[in-house]
N, C-alpha and C positions, 0 to 999 in steps of 0.2 A: 496201248500198244501190246500189252500182255494178252489181251483178248484176241487180237489179230494173229499173234504168234501161236496161240492155242488153236485158233481156227485153221491156220496153216498146217500145224502138226496133225490135226485130225484129218485134213484133206490128204496129207501125205500118207497117213495110215490107211485111208480109204483106197488109195492107189495101190498100196502094197497088198491089200486084201484080194486083189483081182486074181492072183495066182491061186489063192486058197479057194476062191469062188469057182474057178474052173474045175476043181476037183470035187466040188460039192454037187451032188445029184439031187438033193432035196429041194433046191430052189435057187434063187438069185440074190446076190448082195446088191445093195444100191447106195448111192450117195446123192443127197439133194441139197442144193443151195437155194435159200429163200431170201428175198429182199422185198420190202414193202413199207407199209404205213402202220404206225402204232398210235393208239389213243390211250394215254395214261391218265389215271385218275387217283387222287389221294383223298380219303375221307376220314375225318376225325371229329368226334363230338359235334356232329351236325354241320361242320364246315367242310367244304371240298374245294379242290383245285384240280384243274386238268390241263393237259398239254398234249401236243402231237409230236411225233418224232419218227425217224426212220428205223426200221427193224431189220436185223440181219440174222440169218440162222443157217446152221449146218446140221444135217441129219444123216446118220449112217444106219442102215438096217439090213434085214434079211427077210425075204419072202419065203415062208415055209410052204405055202401053196400060192397059186397066182392071186388069191384073194386075201391072204392073211400074212402080216409081217410084224416083226418086232423091231423097234428102232431106239437108238439113243441120239440125243441132240444137245446142242448148245446154241442159245440165241441171246442176242443183245436186244432187249425190248425197248430201251430208251436210255439215252445218255444226254441230258439236256441241262443248260444253265440259262436262267432268265432272271434279270434284276437281282443278281447276287445270290440266288437260290439255285442249287443244282440238285438234280434227281437222276439216279442211275438205277436201272433194273436189268438184271441178266438172269438167265435160267439154264439149268442143265437137267435133263430128265431121261426117263425111260418109259416107253409105252408100246401099245399095240395099234396096228393099223388094219382097217378093213377096207377092201377095194373091190369095186365091181366094174369090169370093162364091158362095153356094149358092142365092141367090134369083133371081127373074126380073130381067132387065135390070140386072145388077150391083148389086143391093140385097139386103137380108136378111142372114142370118147369114154370117160370113166367118171365115177363118183367115189369119194373116199371119206372115211371118218377115222379119227384117231383120239386116243385117250390114254391117260397114264398119270404118273406122279413126277413132280419136278422139284428140284431144290431152287428156291427163289432167293436171290441175293438183292436186297433193296437198300439203297443208300440215299440220304438226304442231307445236304449241308447248307447252312445259312448263317451269316453273321459270325463265322468262326466256330460254330457248333456243328458237330457231325453225328448223325444217327445212322446205324447200320444194323440190319437184322437179316438172318438167314432163316427161312421157313420152308417146310415141305408141304406142298399143296397139289391137289389134282389139277389137271388141265383137260380140255376137250377142244376138238377142232373138226372142221369139215372142209372138203375140197372137191373141185371138179376140174377136169383137164382132158388132155389128149395125149395118148401114147402113140408116137409116130412109128415105132417099131419095138422090138423086144429090148432095146437099150436106151432109148431117148423118150422123154415125156415132159410136158409143161403142165402146170396146174395153177389154179387160183385158189388160195386157202384162207380160211378164217379160223383164228384160234382165240380162246378165252382163257386168260391167265389171271391168277390172284396171288397176292403176297401180303405179308404183314410188315409193319414198321412200328413196333411197340404198340401204341393205342390206335394207330391208323390202319385202315384197310386200303390196300393198293390193288388196282385192277389194270389190266392192259388188254385191250381188244386190238388184234392185229389182222391186217389184210395183206397177204404176200403173194408174189408171183414166184413160183418154184420151178427150177430145172432139175430133173432127176435123171441120173445115168445108172443103168443096171448092168452088172457084169457077172 
């Protein structure tokens, strides 16, 4: 519940930034909501386990030019419980976005790439034991989509995320559908 409260607060902040964005001549602010599929994998000492889950994310950023933006985000990459074992992975980060529109006046079909650093919070609980570790890791992602006008766009995005859980390596491959509103 705390995560959804945080996501709501960030969305509210995004709406209040619209008045600031109107006064900014250097570019546009934007907010993007993403939802999709996550493939989570934990590997330790040659053993591995994987699972799939739903991923949710909220990104807020600013385009300094029509092709370059900086963004902050929060995503829940997985929150799953199977056979008494629960795994939870969420991230908050900051990165850069590169985008190339192929339509007239920076609309139409586009491709995009993003990269940056994120704080990864990984938790695992089983049999009354709980492990939790926060690590800072790089992330990368690519996307393709369509900007309907200067305010609305849809995209399909792939991101690669990693994290640590003591001696275990944790990865999350995500495929999301994103709606972006620029103001």
